[in-house]
Structure formats: C-alpha cells, structure tokens
N, C-alpha and C positions, 0 to 999 in steps of 0.2 A: 280370286281376291287379292286385293293388293296385299303387299308386304309391308310392315312397319317395325321398327326395331324396338317401341314399346308404347306403353299406353299408360295413363293415369288411372291410378286405381287407389279408392279412398277404403281401406278397412274398416275405418266407423261405419261407414253406409251399410258394408256387407255386416257385418256384427252388432250394428245399433239398430239396423232397419227393422221396425215391428213387422212389416209385411214379410221381409226377407225371412224372419225368425220363426212364420208362422208355414215357412213350407214346408213338408215333408224330406226327408233326407234324400228321396230319389228326385223331388222336383228341384231340391236345390243342387243337385248333381246335374240334371240335365240345364238349369238356368246358368250356374257357371260355364257350361260347354257353349252353351249359346253366346253368351258373354263375349266368349274368345272369337266367335264368329263375327259379331257385331262391331268388335275391336279393330278388326280388319276389313270390313267390308266398305263399299262406296255405295251409299254415302254411311259415313262412319255412324254408328250405334244402331243400324237396323240389321235383322237377320235375313240376309239376301245373299244372292250368289251374284257372279261377275257382272252380269247384264242389271244386276239391281231388282232382280225377281224374288219373291219370298223363297224360302227354303223349304222344302216340301218335308212331310213325317217322314217319308222313306229316308230321306237324306239326314234329317236329326237323328233317326235311329242308327245309321251308320257310324255316323260321328260321335254318338254317346253311347254305343254298343248296346242296342234297347231294341224292341221291335217297333214298326212304325204304329201299330195300335198303342203302346204302351207312352210312345212319345207325344201322341194325340192326347192321351189323358194324363199325362203330366203338364202339358201346356195349357190344358184348360183349367187346371188347379192354380198355375202361375198366373193366369190371367185372372181367375176369379179374385185371388187374394191380391191383385192390385201390383203385384211387383213388374208385370211387364205391361206394354201398351201394345196397341195394333192398328197400323195405318188404314186407309181404304183399299190400298193396295193388297192387304192382308198379311204385311210384315210386321213380324213383331220388333219391338225396339226397346232401347233402354232410355230413359228419361233423362239421366244424368249425362248421359254421352250426347245426347243430340245438343242438350242445353250447352256443354262444354266446346262442343263443334261451332254451334251460332256464336258464343262469346268469342272464339279462336279466330273465325272469319270477320268478325266486327273490329277486332283489336287490329288485325292485317290490314283493312281497308282504312283504319284511321291512321296506320303507320305509314302507308302508300301515300295518302292524302297528304300526311305532314311532311313526308320526304319531297313531293313534287313542289309544295309552296316553298320548301328551302332552297329548293335548286332556282325555282324561279327568281327568289330573292337575291341570291349570290350571281345570277346572271345579271340582273338588273344593276347590281353595285359592280361587278366587274366590266360593264358596258358590253356584253356579250349579245349578239343577235338571240332572239328568243325559239329560232327554229332549229338550232342545234342541240339538241338535249344530250347527245352523247359527247359533246365537247368538253373536255377539262380545260378550264382556263387557267393560262400560264400567268404564273406571278410576276408582278411588275416591280421595280422597285431598282436602285443603284447597285452594281454587284458588290461583293464583298470583297475590301482590301486586302490583299495577299499579306500573310503573316511576314513581318519585319524581324529579320534575325538581329539581336543586339548582341555584340562582343564585348566582352570586358576583359581587359588586361590585367594582369599581376604585374609586379615590378619585372620579374625577369624577362616573363613576355613581352613587357613595353620595350626593355632594352634590345631583347632581340629585334623588333620590330624596327627601333630606331636603327639598329645596325644594318638590317636589310635594307631600308631607305637611304642609309647614307652610302650602301655599296650601290644600289642602283642608280641614285641621282645626288652626288656630294654637294650639290648647290642648294639641297631642299632641307638640310640639317642647320642648326643654328650656327654651327663653326662655319659652314658652307657660306651662310648669309652673312654672318660678319666679316669673312675674306671679302665677299663681294662689295662689302659696303666700305670697306678700307680701301679696297681698289678703286672703287668709285670715285672715295674722296683725294686720293692719291692722284687721279686723273685731273680733277678739278683744282685743286691745289699746288700740285705740283710735288709735294713732300707730304710723306703721311705722318711724320713727327714734327713739322713744323707750321701746318696751319692753325688757324685759330678756330676753324670748324672740328678739327681732329680731337684738338683738347677740349672743346666742349662737349663734344658727343663723348668722349672717354669720361669726364667728369659727371655725364648723367648716367653712365653705366651701359651707353650703346654700344659701345666698342669695348673691347677687353685688352 
C-alpha cells in the first residue's frame, strides 16, 4: 500500500452519521480499521491491496485481530446498514473518500489547464516561440543606473579640500586665478598699477 502522511477525517460524519451509529461496536471497530486501509490504498477510498484487488476476509481478520468468519459476518452487517459500498470487483469502498479524490483530481486538472493557458499568454506577450515550454523569458528593459554617491562638505571639510586643491594646483584657487589675471593684464598693459583696464577691474571687484 502507498504511504501517506495524513488524510482528511470528518468527525461529524463519524459521530453524526445515522448509518454509522447503527453499527454494533464490533462492526464499528472493523469499519474504522478498513477505513485505515482505504485511506492509503490505490485507488484511494477502496479496501484493496497493492495491486488493486479486494482484501480477503483472512487479511481483514489478521488486520483487525479477528477470525475470517467473524470478519465476513461484520462486513455483511456494515453493507446491510449502508455504511460501505461494494463495486463490481468486490472491493469495499467509502463513498466520502471516493468523492473527495474525484474532486481533488478535478481541481488539479483545472489548475493545470489554467497554468498552461497563463504560460501561453506570457509567451505571446514576451514574443517567445511556443515550442519552448521550459524556457524562462528574460526580462527586457534598460539597465538600472548605478547609485551615485553624493558627498556633502562641512565648513572644516570644505577648507581642507580647498587647501588640498591649492597644494596640488595653485592656479585653480581664487588667489591663483587673480594672480594669473593680474599677470595677463600686466603683459597687455605694461604695468599692473597704471593701466585703465586694471583700474576698471579693481573697481568692479574682479581683482584684489
């Protein structure tokens, strides 16, 4: 028999079913043992062996610790009270288990159909060929921009940066630029203190 971790059990069906309540204690004990067999059998819900054949009275007696004659008598009482059913192959079965299995198979088939339809729609949207069911579409679009690190300076840090810049390139500082401007004016006018251009630039604050 196939192994299963658990199965659904409805206590209200066991305690509230009039047919089950009509069983004798012995019949109820055998039926709960047969349900344990049916829960792990293949097909589920049928009292059968690994090959799907009905379980004999001898096997029922060994499983329920009773004689084969007593097991046969108890099964007759279970069937007469409508608790169990018997198919054409002679297998006892539980109607609730069989209905639950059929419903589970129907839901599984519906989920598989919906998953296939969703995959086909995704392939149509992505422009992928339909003969690649196992292919995972690659996302398209622009690459994300790398994060930019924005540095902020406090007053002390700004002064330190200016000093480092001045040490590396003296011309890049404001004083260096003013000196370069004066030298350029001196070259063009001949004297830094006598030219009109120098006076105008100093008046506008362009030169110190």
